[in-house]
LUMDOMAR-359712 format. One record per residue (C-alpha): residue in one letter; z, x, y. Coordinates in steps of 0.02 Angstrom, whole numbers, padded with zeros to 5 digits, always signed. Last residue first. Example, Ala and Ser with C-alpha at 12.3 -4.5 7.8 and 13.67 -1.06 7.14 Angstrom:
! residues 2
S+00357+00684-00053 A+00390+00615-00225 
END
This chain:
! residues 400
C-02197+00601+01502 T-02031+00672+01558 V-01872+00578+01515 P-01714+00523+01608 L-01609+00404+01503 K-01488+00300+01606 H-01341+00186+01570 L-01346+00231+01386 G-01283+00126+01242 Y-01135+00073+01136 V-01053-00096+01114 G-00879-00074+01036 M-00774-00117+01186 S-00896-00053+01315 D-00946+00126+01272 K-01077+00183+01395 F-01158+00355+01395 P-01221+00437+01553 L-01325+00578+01476 E-01257+00751+01515 S-01212+00802+01336 V-01385+00744+01279 P-01464+00877+01390 A-01572+00811+01533 A-01758+00776+01556 L-01776+00724+01375 K-01954+00748+01313 L-02107+00640+01277 G-02257+00744+01224 P-02331+00610+01111 I-02333+00482+01254 R-02459+00350+01198 A-02437+00363+01009 L-02251+00406+01011 L-02210+00264+01130 A-02320+00139+01038 N-02238+00179+00871 F-02061+00174+00941 V-02085+00014+01042 V-02177-00085+00908 E-02051-00042+00773 L-01905-00079+00889 E-01973-00249+00940 L-02006-00294+00758 K-01831-00243+00705 A-01752-00349+00842 L-01860-00500+00797 N-01818-00491+00612 Q-01633-00465+00655 G-01622-00623+00760 I-01502-00720+00649 C-01375-00580+00648 Q-01265-00602+00494 H-01137-00739+00531 I-01136-00815+00357 G-01116-00649+00269 H-01151-00476+00335 G-01162-00389+00503 F-01325-00340+00586 A-01282-00154+00596 L-01196-00167+00427 H-01315-00061+00323 H-01385-00125+00159 R-01559-00059+00201 G-01511+00121+00168 G-01681+00179+00106 R-01639+00361+00143 E-01819+00412+00173 F-01800+00402+00362 D-01655+00525+00358 L-01538+00550+00506 R-01393+00658+00446 E-01214+00607+00487 P-01210+00504+00326 D-01224+00654+00209 A-01238+00539+00058 Y-01223+00357+00109 V-01114+00235+00011 A-00955+00330-00031 E-00981+00439+00122 D-00957+00288+00235 H-01059+00314+00393 N-01122+00135+00401 G-00947+00073+00365 S-00880+00173+00512 A-01013+00109+00631 S-00985-00069+00571 L-00798-00066+00605 G-00724-00222+00525 I-00593-00298+00640 V-00458-00412+00570 G-00339-00534+00654 E-00188-00608+00568 G-00163-00797+00554 A-00161-00799+00364 R-00091-00638+00296 I-00176-00472+00257 L-00107-00397+00097 V-00164-00218+00071 G-00233-00155-00095 G-00403-00119-00019 I-00416-00295+00046 E-00298-00432-00011 I-00320-00601+00073 D-00198-00731+00138 A-00279-00886+00213 T-00358-00935+00380 M-00390-00753+00426 V-00448-00705+00600 R-00614-00615+00621 S-00698-00471+00715 T-00862-00416+00634 V-00958-00410+00798 Q-00852-00255+00829 D-00965-00103+00817 A-01122-00161+00905 I-01219+00002+00921 S-01227+00047+00737 F-01306+00215+00783 Y-01353+00288+00613 R-01372+00125+00521 L-01488+00054+00655 L-01584+00218+00660 E-01603+00209+00470 D-01666+00031+00477 V-01789+00075+00616 A-01856+00225+00522 Q-01881+00122+00364 P-01981-00008+00461 A-02077+00129+00556 L-02138+00226+00404 E-02309+00144+00426 P-02326+00254+00582 D-02351+00404+00467 A-02381+00571+00553 K-02284+00522+00709 L-02144+00453+00602 R-02132+00613+00501 A-02137+00722+00656 L-01993+00626+00735 Q-01893+00646+00575 D-01913+00835+00582 P-01886+00836+00770 N-01713+00757+00759 E-01647+00759+00938 L-01804+00675+01004 L-01793+00536+00875 G-01609+00503+00902 V-01632+00503+01090 V-01771+00375+01072 G-01661+00270+00959 L-01522+00276+01088 S-01637+00203+01221 I-01716+00071+01110 M-01552+00026+01024 N-01466-00005+01189 A-01604-00123+01244 T-01597-00213+01077 T-01409-00235+01092 E-01420-00294+01271 F-01559-00421+01248 G-01567-00519+01087 G-01383-00550+01057 V-01342-00580+01240 L-01494-00690+01274 L-01489-00778+01106 V-01305-00816+01128 N-01334-00883+01304 A-01472-00999+01243 M-01359-01059+01102 G-01219-01093+01226 I-01337-01202+01329 L-01383-01296+01170 E-01198-01312+01129 A-01159-01381+01301 R-01299-01510+01280 D-01233-01574+01114 F-01302-01502+00955 T-01325-01566+00776 G-01384-01741+00825 T-01507-01736+00681 E-01671-01815+00741 R-01647-01789+00927 N-01587-01613+00886 R-01752-01570+00807 V-01844-01609+00970 V-01718-01514+01076 L-01726-01366+00956 R-01916-01364+00972 G-01906-01358+01161 L-01774-01223+01156 L-01878-01113+01041 D-02046-01139+01125 D-02184-01269+01121 G-02112-01367+01267 P-01998-01518+01272 N-02016-01628+01428 E-01856-01712+01488 E-01743-01627+01361 Q-01833-01464+01398 A-01795-01484+01583 A-01611-01516+01546 V-01607-01361+01434 L-01684-01256+01573 G-01561-01323+01701 A-01412-01280+01593 F-01494-01114+01555 Y-01501-01076+01741 E-01319-01126+01763 H-01267-01004+01627 L-01381-00873+01702 E-01301-00897+01873 Q-01128-00883+01797 H-01170-00719+01711 A-01251-00652+01870 S-01095-00700+01969 N-00987-00608+01843 R-01097-00454+01864 E-01085-00468+02054 Q-00896-00475+02040 P-00897-00324+01925 D-01001-00226+02052 V-01166-00166+01978 D-01201+00020+01959 V-01163+00021+01773 S-01299-00102+01730 V-01275-00221+01583 L-01259-00396+01654 K-01351-00347+01812 R-01510-00316+01712 T-01501-00492+01641 R-01489-00563+01818 D-01639-00466+01883 Q-01745-00503+01730 F-01713-00691+01741 F-01745-00699+01929 A-01909-00603+01910 R-01960-00708+01759 D-01935-00876+01848 D-02117-00898+01901 Y-02170-00867+01720 P-02066-01012+01657 V-01929-00960+01533 G-01984-01031+01365 L-01840-00963+01261 L-01946-00846+01156 E-02057-00784+01296 S-01906-00747+01404 I-01823-00662+01256 V-01974-00548+01245 L-01971-00513+01432 S-01788-00460+01428 P-01812-00364+01266 V-01951-00258+01344 P-01881-00246+01521 L-01717-00158+01478 A-01771-00018+01361 L-01937+00020+01446 A-01936+00073+01629 E-01753+00045+01672 V-01683+00128+01516 L-01825+00255+01508 D-01777+00325+01678 V-01933+00423+01722 P-01943+00606+01768 G-02081+00659+01889 E-02222+00549+01950 A-02249+00375+01880 A-02416+00318+01810 L-02367+00361+01631 M-02210+00256+01645 A-02308+00108+01716 S-02431+00119+01572 L-02285+00124+01450 C-02212-00037+01521 E-02379-00127+01511 D-02405-00064+01334 V-02233-00129+01282 I-02267-00303+01353 E-02438-00312+01272 E-02369-00256+01103 I-02232-00389+01115 R-02367-00519+01151 P-02469-00469+01000 R-02311-00464+00890 L-02246-00636+00934 R-02330-00720+00787 L-02239-00596+00677 V-02076-00683+00722 R-02136-00843+00638 K-02174-00756+00473 A-02016-00650+00471 T-01911-00807+00495 F-01825-00819+00663 E-01867-00992+00730 P-01840-01075+00560 I-01659-01011+00562 V-01609-01113+00716 M-01571-01282+00640 K-01488-01208+00485 R-01378-01104+00601 Q-01320-01262+00688 A-01275-01353+00527 T-01185-01203+00451 H-01087-01170+00611 V-01024-01349+00615 P-00972-01343+00430 P-00924-01204+00439 D-00848-01092+00573 M-00893-01069+00755 A-00875-00925+00879 L-01048-00853+00851 M-01120-01029+00874 V-01059-01038+01054 P-00987-01208+01102 R-00814-01140+01143 L-00873-00984+01235 Q-00895-01077+01399 E-00719-01149+01380 M-00651-00976+01344 V-00725-00914+01508 E-00647-01059+01605 P-00479-01030+01522 P-00467-00848+01578 A-00498-00715+01444 D-00356-00624+01357 F-00426-00451+01331 H-00465-00360+01170 L-00475-00522+01072 P-00420-00501+00891 Y-00407-00686+00842 G-00225-00727+00802 P-00205-00857+00939 D-00360-00949+00872 A-00474-00989+01019 L-00601-00858+00966 N-00635-00952+00804 S-00738-00831+00698 S-00638-00867+00540 A-00625-00761+00382 H-00562-00877+00242 P-00734-00904+00164 S-00736-00715+00133 A-00906-00630+00136 L-00872-00544+00303 L-00706-00474+00241 Q-00777-00411+00076 R-00922-00331+00167 I-00801-00240+00281 H-00698-00181+00132 E-00850-00114+00039 H-00912-00015+00190 R-00745+00067+00229 T-00666+00066+00403 L-00564-00093+00412 L-00442-00115+00558 W-00306-00246+00549 A-00260-00325+00715 T-00119-00327+00841 R-00124-00416+01008 G-00067-00327+01165 S-00230-00371+01253 A-00277-00186+01252 L-00272-00192+01062 T-00137-00128+00945 V-00192-00064+00775 Q-00151-00101+00594 G-00221-00010+00444 V-00346-00030+00304 P-00447+00129+00272 Q-00293+00237+00303 E-00320+00415+00243 A-00504+00443+00199 R-00586+00303+00296 L-00463+00331+00439 S-00505+00516+00444 A-00692+00478+00457 Y-00667+00345+00590 E-00560+00454+00703 R-00709+00558+00759 P-00783+00409+00852 P-00960+00370+00791 Q-01097+00499+00822 L-01254+00517+00929 P-01176+00459+01093 C-01045+00598+01080 T-00860+00583+01121 R-00850+00404+01061 P-00694+00312+01113 H-00567+00243+00987 P-00530+00060+01022 Y-00387+00038+00978 T-00207+00095+00983 S-00109+00148+00829 N+00009+00040+00729 Q+00121+00089+00583 R+00104-00048+00453 D+00103+00061+00298 T-00041+00058+00175 M+00000+00000+00000 
END
């Protein structure tokens, strides 16, 4: 049995290319242990691949953010919690099951592939602008942010005339140089924008994701308006920031591993395997596996009681030596498709097919059109962001 001596969490990364150093020692010495969060709440921390999968597969692992035992890092004000209430990520079966079933048809591999031509157009436009610029280019602003923002606009049916507003507000959500009050205002403005967009779709449904959901909802009554607005917000957050972070960090990973870079350049068909390995390697969303138990469960010989919070660290599980040989090495031939970057179980990321497609298109197009791409600053000098388990870069200066 592991003792209940608490440490503080989260553990910061000291290098953007590697998980926190503490994860390896925790896997070896205390794979199931308790920590204290900034909110003052305590939670169990899981660091091994098998234990995280066990948690996420358990029918007793709840995603209810309103539960007093849920491992929130900060106690959010009531108005924020009320906005989170109708969000699918914070729901449990049977409501979650019904809503997910409604949305799944929009993210099948077959439907997502229909977006490929438009994604390729968006990426080519961004790359053309990069090539036309003089001197170093910030790849975050020029490519990593606009690509997923424009793709999610296409998906949700954001009118073309609203794209500038939409891109500006999404950028403010993740930019380091934005005042917190301005960031909160951008969040509220987007919430209000989605409310208007849902209302417009209810009046005249379009041939886009929200329009099709409105039509299906009339037949099933699965969503209320607040839940449709929450769904739009989930798709924005889940499909924007994480993909943007993965684009910028993935480029660094490629440039810092010239052997793997050369393999992908020589064989663009390797892109799906390369993307999966980069996702395993970086695991940029480390805490989407937070849960609160509704019944006692034993994990790794430790009894976790009902009402206690649990966090499964994806980045640690994806670097588990028991599953991945030499996990700190980037290897496109690894075939490690069972990584935890998209979670596991009933809440596994619904948009993973879209995210993978965007990354495949971006990396192949980038290497084909700018084969001499180089970092304009050492990795140690890159402005790295570590926001409660979501990792990325604020800026990525490159030369074309």
